[in-house]
N, C-alpha and C positions, 0 to 999 in steps of 0.2 A: 982804349975806347975805339981807336981806329980799327984795331984787330977785331973787336967785338962787332963793329958795324959791318966789316967785311964778312964776318961769319954769318950775321943775320941776312946779308944780301945773298950769300951763297945758298943758304937753306930756305930762303923764301921761294915758294912755288912760282914758276913763271906763268905768265898769262897765256891762255890758249885761245887763238882766234878761230872761230867756227863760222863757216859760210852758211847762213840760213837756207840758202838754196839747196844745200845738200842734206838738210835735215829731213828725216822721214820718221813718221810715227806709226808703229806697227800696232794696229788694233784689230783683233779678231772679230769678225762679224758675229753678232749675237744670234744664236740659233733660235728660230721661231719655235713656239710651243707646239708639240705634235698633236694638234687638234684632230686630224684625221685618224690618228692611232687611238685616241680616246674614243672617238665615235665608233670606230671599227670594233673596239673591245666591247662597248655597250651593246652594239647590234648583235655581236656574236653571242654574248651572254643571253640576250633575249631569245635568239633563235635556238640556242642549245636547250634552254629551259623549256621553251614551248614544245619542241620536238620530244624531249625526254618525258614530259608530262603526258603527252598523247600516247606514249608507249607504256607508261606506268599506271595510267588510269583507264583500263579497259572497261570500267563500269560506266564511263561517259561515252555517249555516242558522238563521234567527231563531226558528224554531219549536222546534228541538231543541237549539240551542246555548245553554248557560247564560251568564249575564253574566260568569262567571269566565273563560270562554274569550276574551272580548274584552279582558281584562286582559293577555293574552299576545300577543306579536307586534306587528304594525304598529299604531301609534297607541295602544298600550296605556297609555302614560304619561298620556295625556289622561284616560282613565277612572280611573286610579289617583289622579290629582289630584282628579278629580270625587268619588270616594269620600270622600276626606279633607274636601272642601268640604261634602259632605252631612252628614258627621259633625259638623263645626263648626256647620252650620245647625241640627242637632238640639239641640245643647247651647245655642246662642244662643237658640233658640225656648223651650227649657225655662226658661232664666234669665228671659226676658222675661215668660213666662206667670206664673212664680213671683212676680215683682215686681208684676205687675198684679193679683194676687189679694188679697182681704181676708185679714187676718192669720189668722183662724180657718180659712181654706180652704187655706192654704199647707202644703206637705209637701215635704221634701227627697228623699223616696223616688223620685218620678217623675224628678226631676233626676238622681239617682244612676243610675237605669236608662238615661237618655239618655247620660250620660257614659260608662258602660260599653259601651253600644251603639256610641257613636262610636269608642271605642278599638278595639273588636272589628272594626268596619268598616274602619278604617284599617289594621289588621293584615292583614285579608283582602285588601286591595288590593295589598299588597307581598309576601305569601306566596302564591306561585302554586300552583294546583291541580296534581295529578298528571295528566298527559295519558294518554289510553287507550293501553294497551300498554306503559306505562313502569312500572318498579318503584316501589312505594310509598316515599315519602320523608317525613322529618320535616316538611319545608316543606309538602308536600301535606296531611299530617295536621293541621298548624297551620291551614292555609287552611280545611279543612272544619270544624274546631272553632270557629274565630272567625266563620266565615260563619253557622253556626247560632246562635252566641251573639249576633251582631249582630241577627238576626231576632228572637230571643226577648227580648233586652233592649229593643229598640226597641218592639215591640208590647206588652210588659208595661208599659213606661213610658207608652205611648199610652193604654192602658186605665186605669191609675192616675191619669193626668193628667185624663182625661175625668171620672172619679169626683170628683176634687177640684174641677173646674169647677162641678159641681152645688151646691157649698156656697157659692158666691159668687153673690149675687143678680144681678149684672150679667152673669155668664156663664151663668146658668141656662137661658136660652132656647136658645142654640146648643148647650148641652150635651145637650139632648134628642135631637139628631141626631148630635152628635159621639160620644156614648157607643156607640150601636149600630154606628156606623162603626168605632170602635176595637175593639169586640168582633169585628167581621167581620175586621179585620186579624189579630187574635190567632188566630181560628179558621182563617183562610186559611193561616197559617204551619204549623199542625198538619196541615191537609189536604195541604199540599205535602210534608210529611215522611212522611205515611202513605200517600198515593196514589202508589204506585210506577209505575203504568201511565200516568200523566199525561205529556204531552209536557213534558220538563223545562224547556226554554227558555221556552216560552210560559207555562207555569204559574208559573214563578218570576218572570217579568216582570210577570205579572198581579198577583201579591202585592206586588211592589215598587211598582207603580203605585198600588195601593190604599193603601199606607203613605205614599208621597210625596204622594198626593192629600190625605190627612188632615193631614199636616204643612203643606201649602200652604193648606188651608182655615183652619187655626188661625193661620197667619202673616198672612193677610188680615184676620182678625178682630182680631188683636192690633194691626195697623197702624191699623185704623179707630179703635180705642180710643186709641191714641197720638196720632193726628191730630185726633180729635174732642175 
C-alpha cells in the first residue's frame, strides 16, 4: 500500500502557479467589412454600362435621349443591372460612412434616404417609360414616379450625410467641400425638374454625373480611412 501511494504521488501532476499579471490574451482585431470596395464596384459597374451603351446605341441621340431610353431595347439589361448595382453601392456607402463616424455624428436618416433611393432606382430600371406616341400606362407612370423619387431620395441623403460629416472631427475637413457639392446635387435635381427647355438627355446625364461624382469622392475617402 505504501509503495502504491508513493507511486501515485510520483505520477500525480504537480501544481503550476501562474501569475495573472503575466497572462496575455492574443485576439486578432476583427477586420471591418469592406464597404468602400462594395460601393466602388457598384459605381464602376454603372459607369461601365452607361458608357458602353452610349457607344453601342448610335440610334439614340446622347444629347436629347434620357437614360431611361437606354433601358429599353438592345443591351438594356446591362443598364438595368447597373442601376441595381448603383443602388447597392449607395446603401453600402451609407453603411460604411455610418460606421466610420463618431457616435455623436451618426444618424439613420441619411441611411434611410439612400435605402429608399436604391429601391426607387431599382424599380425605375425594370418599369419602362412610355415611349412617345404610345398611350400612357401604369408601368410608365411608375417609372416616372420612381425616377423622381430616386433623384430626390439620393440627393436628400447626400445633403444630410454631408451635414453629419461636419460633426465628426476626422471628417470635418473634407466636409467643407463635400457639403457645397451635395447642395449643388440637390439644386441640380430641382433645376432639371423646372427647366423644361433644357436638352433632357444632356441635362439629366449632367445631374447623374454630379451625384455619382460625389458618391465616388466619399468612397475614396472612406477607403483611405479603412486602409490607413
